[in-house]
C-alpha positions as CSV (number, residue, x, y, z in Angstrom):
1,M,14.8,5.2,-2.9
2,D,13.3,6.6,0.3
3,T,13.2,9.8,2.3
4,K,15.9,10.7,4.8
5,K,14.5,10.5,8.3
6,I,15.5,13.2,10.8
7,N,14.5,13.9,14.4
8,S,12.5,17.0,13.8
9,G,10.9,17.1,17.3
10,S,7.9,19.5,17.3
11,V,8.9,21.0,13.9
12,K,6.4,20.1,11.2
13,M,7.8,18.8,7.9
14,I,6.4,20.0,4.6
15,A,6.9,18.0,1.4
16,H,8.2,20.4,-1.3
17,R,6.1,19.9,-4.5
18,G,5.3,16.5,-3.0
19,V,8.1,14.2,-2.2
20,S,10.0,15.6,-5.2
21,G,13.2,13.9,-4.2
22,I,11.6,10.6,-5.2
23,E,8.8,11.4,-7.7
24,R,8.3,14.0,-10.4
25,E,7.5,17.3,-8.7
26,N,3.9,18.5,-8.5
27,T,2.3,15.3,-9.7
28,V,-0.2,12.9,-8.0
29,P,2.6,10.3,-7.4
30,A,4.6,13.0,-5.6
31,F,1.6,14.0,-3.5
32,L,0.7,10.4,-2.6
33,A,4.3,9.7,-1.7
34,A,3.9,12.4,0.9
35,C,0.5,11.2,2.0
36,N,1.9,7.8,2.8
37,R,4.6,9.2,5.0
38,S,4.6,11.3,8.1
39,Y,4.6,14.8,6.5
40,Y,2.3,17.4,8.0
41,G,1.7,19.2,4.7
42,I,2.3,19.1,1.0
43,E,3.5,22.2,-0.8
44,T,2.6,22.9,-4.5
45,D,2.4,25.7,-7.0
46,V,-0.8,26.8,-8.7
47,R,-1.0,28.5,-12.1
48,L,-3.8,29.4,-14.6
49,T,-4.4,27.8,-17.9
50,K,-5.4,29.6,-21.1
51,D,-9.0,28.7,-20.4
52,G,-8.9,29.9,-16.8
53,Q,-8.5,26.6,-15.0
54,F,-6.2,26.1,-12.0
55,V,-3.4,23.5,-12.4
56,L,-0.3,22.6,-10.4
57,H,3.1,23.4,-12.0
58,H,6.0,25.4,-10.8
59,D,7.2,27.0,-14.1
60,D,5.0,28.4,-16.8
61,D,6.6,26.0,-19.3
62,G,7.9,22.4,-19.5
63,E,11.6,23.1,-20.3
64,R,13.1,22.5,-16.9
65,V,10.7,19.8,-15.5
66,T,11.0,17.7,-18.6
67,G,14.7,18.3,-19.3
68,G,13.7,19.8,-22.7
69,K,11.9,16.7,-23.8
70,L,8.5,18.3,-24.0
71,S,7.5,21.8,-25.1
72,Y,4.4,23.4,-23.6
73,V,3.3,26.6,-21.9
74,I,0.7,26.5,-19.1
75,S,-0.7,29.9,-19.8
76,E,-1.0,29.2,-23.5
77,S,-2.7,25.7,-23.1
78,T,-6.2,24.6,-22.2
79,L,-6.9,22.3,-19.3
80,E,-7.6,19.4,-21.7
81,E,-4.3,20.0,-23.5
82,I,-2.5,20.0,-20.1
83,H,-4.2,16.8,-18.9
84,N,-3.1,15.0,-22.1
85,I,0.6,15.6,-21.3
86,V,2.5,12.7,-19.8
87,L,5.6,13.8,-18.0
88,P,8.9,11.8,-17.8
89,D,9.7,10.0,-14.7
90,K,12.7,11.0,-12.6
91,D,14.9,8.7,-14.7
92,G,13.7,10.4,-17.9
93,S,11.6,7.5,-19.1
94,F,8.0,7.7,-20.3
95,V,7.0,4.2,-19.1
96,R,4.4,5.4,-16.6
97,Q,1.1,7.0,-17.6
98,D,0.3,8.4,-14.2
99,I,2.8,11.2,-14.2
100,R,0.8,14.2,-15.3
101,I,0.0,17.8,-14.4
102,P,-2.8,17.7,-11.8
103,S,-5.7,20.1,-11.4
104,L,-6.3,22.0,-8.2
105,A,-9.3,19.8,-7.5
106,E,-7.1,16.6,-7.6
107,Y,-4.6,18.1,-5.2
108,V,-7.2,19.3,-2.7
109,H,-9.1,16.0,-2.9
110,I,-5.8,14.1,-2.1
111,C,-4.9,16.4,0.8
112,K,-8.4,16.1,2.3
113,K,-8.6,12.3,1.9
114,Y,-5.3,11.8,3.7
115,G,-5.6,14.6,6.2
116,K,-2.6,16.6,5.0
117,K,-2.3,20.4,5.0
118,G,-2.1,21.9,1.5
119,I,0.6,24.6,1.2
120,L,-0.5,26.3,-1.9
121,E,1.9,28.8,-3.6
122,I,0.2,31.2,-5.9
123,K,2.7,31.8,-8.8
124,G,2.6,35.4,-10.1
125,G,0.1,38.2,-9.4
126,Y,-3.6,37.7,-10.1
127,P,-6.6,40.0,-10.1
128,E,-9.1,39.8,-7.3
129,E,-11.7,37.9,-9.3
130,V,-9.3,35.1,-10.0
131,L,-8.3,34.8,-6.4
132,V,-11.9,34.9,-5.3
133,R,-12.6,32.0,-7.7
134,L,-9.6,30.1,-6.2
135,V,-11.1,30.4,-2.7
136,E,-14.6,29.5,-3.9
137,E,-13.3,26.3,-5.7
138,I,-11.5,25.2,-2.6
139,K,-14.6,26.0,-0.5
140,A,-16.7,23.9,-2.8
141,L,-14.4,21.0,-2.1
142,D,-14.9,21.6,1.7
143,Y,-11.3,22.0,2.5
144,L,-10.6,25.8,2.8
145,D,-9.5,25.3,6.4
146,G,-6.9,22.7,5.2
147,I,-5.2,25.1,2.9
148,V,-2.4,27.5,3.7
149,F,-1.9,30.1,0.9
150,I,1.6,31.3,0.3
151,S,3.1,33.8,-2.2
152,F,6.0,36.1,-3.0
153,W,3.3,38.6,-4.2
154,E,2.1,40.2,-1.0
155,E,-0.9,41.7,-2.9
156,N,-2.2,38.2,-3.6
157,L,-2.3,37.5,0.1
158,K,-3.7,40.9,1.0
159,I,-6.6,40.2,-1.4
160,L,-7.1,36.7,0.0
161,R,-7.2,38.0,3.5
162,K,-10.5,39.8,2.7
163,Y,-12.1,36.4,2.0
164,T,-10.5,34.0,4.5
165,S,-9.1,34.2,8.0
166,G,-7.1,31.1,7.4
167,K,-3.4,30.7,7.6
168,M,-1.2,32.4,5.0
169,Q,2.6,32.6,4.6
170,F,4.5,35.4,3.0
171,L,7.6,34.3,0.9
172,A,9.7,37.2,2.0
173,G,13.2,37.0,0.7
174,E,15.5,39.4,2.5
175,L,14.0,40.3,5.9
176,S,13.4,43.8,7.3
177,D,11.4,45.5,10.0
178,E,9.0,46.6,7.2
179,V,8.3,43.0,6.3
180,L,7.7,42.1,9.9
181,E,5.2,45.0,10.3
182,M,3.4,44.0,7.2
183,C,3.1,40.4,8.3
184,K,1.9,41.5,11.7
185,E,-0.7,43.8,10.2
186,Y,-2.2,41.1,8.0
187,H,-1.4,38.2,10.2
188,F,0.8,36.5,7.6
189,D,3.3,33.9,8.9
190,L,6.8,33.9,7.4
191,D,8.0,31.5,4.7
192,D,11.6,32.2,3.8
193,A,14.8,30.7,2.4
194,Y,17.3,29.2,4.8
195,K,19.9,31.8,3.9
196,Y,17.8,34.7,5.1
197,L,16.9,33.3,8.5
198,S,18.5,33.6,11.9
199,K,17.4,32.9,15.4
200,E,17.0,36.6,15.9
201,W,14.5,36.9,13.1
202,V,12.6,33.7,14.2
203,D,12.3,35.1,17.7
204,K,11.0,38.5,16.3
205,F,8.2,36.8,14.4
206,H,7.4,34.5,17.3
207,A,7.1,37.5,19.6
208,E,4.3,38.8,17.3
209,G,2.5,35.5,17.4
210,L,3.6,34.5,13.9
211,E,5.0,31.2,12.7
212,V,8.1,30.6,10.6
213,N,8.5,28.1,7.7
214,V,12.0,27.6,6.1
215,W,12.7,26.3,2.6
216,T,14.1,24.3,0.9
217,I,16.3,22.2,3.2
218,D,17.6,18.8,2.1
219,D,20.7,18.7,4.2
220,P,20.1,17.1,7.7
221,E,22.8,19.3,9.2
222,K,21.1,22.5,8.0
223,A,17.8,21.1,9.1
224,Q,19.2,20.8,12.6
225,I,20.4,24.4,12.6
226,A,16.9,25.5,11.5
227,I,15.4,23.4,14.3
228,D,17.8,25.0,16.8
229,M,16.7,28.4,15.5
230,G,13.2,27.4,16.6
231,V,11.4,27.3,13.2
232,D,7.9,25.9,13.1
233,Y,8.1,24.2,9.7
234,I,10.8,22.8,7.4
235,T,10.0,22.4,3.7
236,S,12.1,19.7,2.0
237,N,12.3,17.6,-1.1
238,I,13.5,14.5,0.7
239,L,13.8,15.0,4.5
240,E,11.1,13.5,6.6
């Protein structure tokens, strides 16, 4: 199995949760699959464990990602407990021992080593002290400039803006002039679902000096429509 190649031109491709069309999402194998291909960046999701450690997992529990084969809850588990979990491969087997839930440090180290942008989605709302610690941990790894923070929670991004001038993307949902004005005020780029975007909205954000990322497109025909709209980034599970 391999990625589906498209002619993306100047549009930068983002691997959604790593190359999750091939490897188990949000794992080191998925990240390395992206690193060994032409992707500009690697998107992932950060959550907090019971003992306050940052790990990478989309949902708070393992029901969906393991097909009900494993039962765990990120927010109710320690980092050690999380690291001891071996996830099933895409075919449902447990043959491999490298398919595990990574720490933030593992992800940042991989992005830095391979020169990939980290597109880090903050799942849920967090208090300022947690977000400050997130920034400080990435700083300690000397890769804050290589990370783009994204979130559906605008308050997360507003807090982070006090501590970094780096790139951020607001996961907006349905678009409005109010969303555009907020993004303009805090200099948040747009990260939105394909169904909400149009060339008109892309042009409006570009007119304010803001970039546009579209998710999650796995259909080459839809990717071409997004490219024709003028988006700056396409997030995909399988398109490269």
